[in-house]
C-alpha positions as a printed Julia matrix, in Angstrom:
173×3 Matrix{Float64}:
 -10.5   -37.04  -36.76
  -6.93  -38.09  -37.6
  -5.67  -36.49  -40.94
  -3.43  -38.5   -43.11
  -0.58  -37.54  -45.75
  -2.64  -39.5   -48.34
  -5.62  -37.37  -47.99
  -5.7   -35.08  -51.54
  -6.59  -31.75  -49.45
  -3.52  -32.14  -47.65
  -0.77  -29.94  -48.86
   3.09  -30.15  -48.69
   3.27  -33.98  -48.57
   6.48  -33.79  -50.48
   8.44  -31.4   -48.83
  11.75  -31.37  -48.44
  11.83  -28.73  -45.88
  13.02  -30.14  -42.26
  11.21  -28.86  -39.17
  13.98  -26.61  -37.98
  14.2   -24.52  -41.51
  10.15  -24.1   -41.17
  10.7   -22.45  -37.8
  13.59  -20.25  -39.05
  11.1   -19.09  -41.92
   8.15  -18.37  -39.43
  10.53  -16.72  -36.99
  11.54  -14.48  -40.24
   7.79  -13.86  -41.31
   6.64  -13.02  -37.83
   9.44  -10.4   -37.44
   8.83   -9.21  -40.59
   5.06   -8.27  -39.74
   6.23   -6.71  -36.5
   5.47   -9.23  -34.01
   7.7    -9.87  -31.02
   8.51  -11.86  -27.57
   8.27  -14.65  -29.87
   8.53  -18.25  -27.8
   8.75  -21.62  -29.03
   7.84  -24.71  -27.3
   9.81  -27.19  -29.51
   9.66  -30.85  -28.47
   9.25  -32.67  -31.9
  10.22  -36.03  -30.38
   6.82  -35.78  -28.72
   5.13  -33.72  -31.41
   4.75  -31.0   -29.19
   5.38  -28.01  -30.82
   3.81  -24.32  -30.81
   4.88  -20.79  -31.17
   3.44  -17.83  -29.27
   3.82  -14.2   -30.0
   2.86  -10.42  -29.21
   0.84   -8.74  -31.66
   0.6    -4.57  -30.96
  -1.65   -2.59  -33.07
  -4.12    0.07  -32.92
  -7.7    -0.54  -34.17
  -9.88    2.31  -34.06
  -7.72    4.5   -32.0
  -7.51    1.77  -29.07
  -4.46    0.16  -28.76
  -4.03   -3.49  -28.71
  -1.36   -5.97  -27.3
  -2.56   -9.32  -27.18
  -0.63  -12.68  -27.33
  -1.44  -15.48  -29.67
  -0.18  -19.31  -29.82
  -0.39  -21.1   -32.82
  -0.56  -24.89  -32.31
   1.3   -27.14  -34.97
  -1.34  -29.29  -36.71
  -1.08  -33.04  -36.71
  -0.76  -34.44  -39.85
   0.0   -38.51  -39.79
   1.6   -40.68  -42.39
   0.15  -44.1   -42.4
   2.06  -46.74  -41.26
   2.89  -49.64  -43.88
   0.14  -52.38  -43.1
   2.2   -54.93  -45.06
   5.62  -54.5   -43.4
   6.95  -57.47  -41.45
   8.33  -55.22  -38.74
   6.06  -54.25  -36.37
   7.59  -50.81  -36.12
   6.89  -50.29  -39.69
   3.3   -50.43  -39.03
   3.06  -47.76  -36.44
   1.26  -44.54  -37.52
   3.29  -41.58  -36.92
   2.92  -37.69  -37.32
   4.9   -36.32  -40.03
   6.62  -33.32  -38.62
   7.8   -31.78  -41.64
   4.63  -31.85  -43.19
   2.65  -30.59  -40.15
   5.1   -27.93  -39.42
   4.74  -26.56  -43.32
   1.06  -26.25  -43.03
   1.65  -24.08  -39.92
   4.24  -21.84  -41.76
   1.53  -21.33  -44.41
  -1.22  -20.96  -42.01
   0.86  -18.0   -40.14
   2.09  -16.34  -43.25
  -1.49  -16.4   -44.9
  -2.87  -14.7   -41.68
  -0.4   -12.16  -41.52
  -0.29  -11.05  -45.64
  -3.48  -11.26  -45.93
  -4.48   -8.9   -42.92
  -1.43   -6.62  -44.53
  -3.06   -6.64  -47.94
  -6.8    -6.43  -46.67
  -5.77   -3.4   -44.34
  -7.43   -5.49  -41.61
  -6.19   -6.24  -38.18
  -3.53   -8.98  -37.31
  -5.41   -9.62  -33.9
  -8.62  -10.22  -35.84
  -6.58  -12.74  -38.32
  -5.33  -14.8   -35.28
  -8.3   -14.16  -33.27
  -8.6   -18.26  -32.74
  -5.45  -18.17  -31.4
  -5.5   -15.28  -28.89
  -4.6   -16.59  -25.29
  -6.8   -15.58  -22.69
  -6.1   -14.03  -19.13
  -6.15  -18.17  -18.34
  -3.41  -18.89  -20.7
  -6.02  -21.13  -22.99
  -6.43  -20.53  -26.62
  -9.5   -18.25  -27.71
 -10.58  -21.56  -29.76
 -10.04  -23.65  -27.03
 -12.31  -22.01  -24.74
 -15.14  -22.24  -27.53
 -14.48  -25.82  -28.18
 -15.91  -26.14  -24.5
 -19.02  -23.95  -24.98
 -19.95  -25.38  -28.95
 -22.67  -27.63  -27.25
 -24.64  -24.59  -26.63
 -24.8   -23.88  -30.09
 -26.04  -27.2   -30.94
 -28.7   -27.06  -28.19
 -30.18  -23.74  -29.93
 -30.24  -25.58  -33.45
 -31.98  -28.35  -32.41
 -35.38  -26.52  -31.02
 -38.38  -26.98  -33.44
 -39.34  -24.16  -35.17
 -42.95  -23.01  -34.46
 -45.47  -23.92  -37.55
 -47.06  -21.19  -37.29
 -46.85  -17.99  -35.86
 -49.14  -15.29  -34.8
 -48.8   -11.92  -36.01
 -50.24   -8.8   -34.64
 -50.82   -5.91  -37.58
 -50.93   -2.68  -36.22
 -52.19    0.13  -38.96
 -51.63    3.49  -37.99
 -54.5     5.69  -37.61
 -53.56    8.23  -40.36
 -53.48    5.44  -42.76
 -56.58    4.73  -44.98
 -56.9     1.6   -45.01
 -57.54    0.15  -48.97
 -59.41   -3.26  -49.7
């Protein structure tokens, strides 16, 4: 499903902040909350942007050090269908809006985990990178069909229940 900038649920559509400035703001926010080894995969001309970083914290006396990979969401601009030139009719990704959505996702997760005194690891659980280099979210997508199969099983119309009355309890009718 494509998400377009004219969707009323999409925010930041009137942003004047360029993607490079948003990238710098994300770097600042990540550093402010103690993440490190921040690595950007930056190919805006190909709409291929993500940031990886390390989260290190102690959870219930157990040290945790995990990598996270946040991928820029894809938010599209609709092409002008009435335009006479073909290049004006082409849909394209609005990198500025997509980067602002990415910034607010990271900012919200970091600030909420701090304010709620919860785990940053848990806040970025879908974005955690496994040993195979894939995000936890991407691994889960591959297995969602198993959950659908569970839902489709019909519920029995009647269930048999055996009532066991302990010997020291008197039955009252």
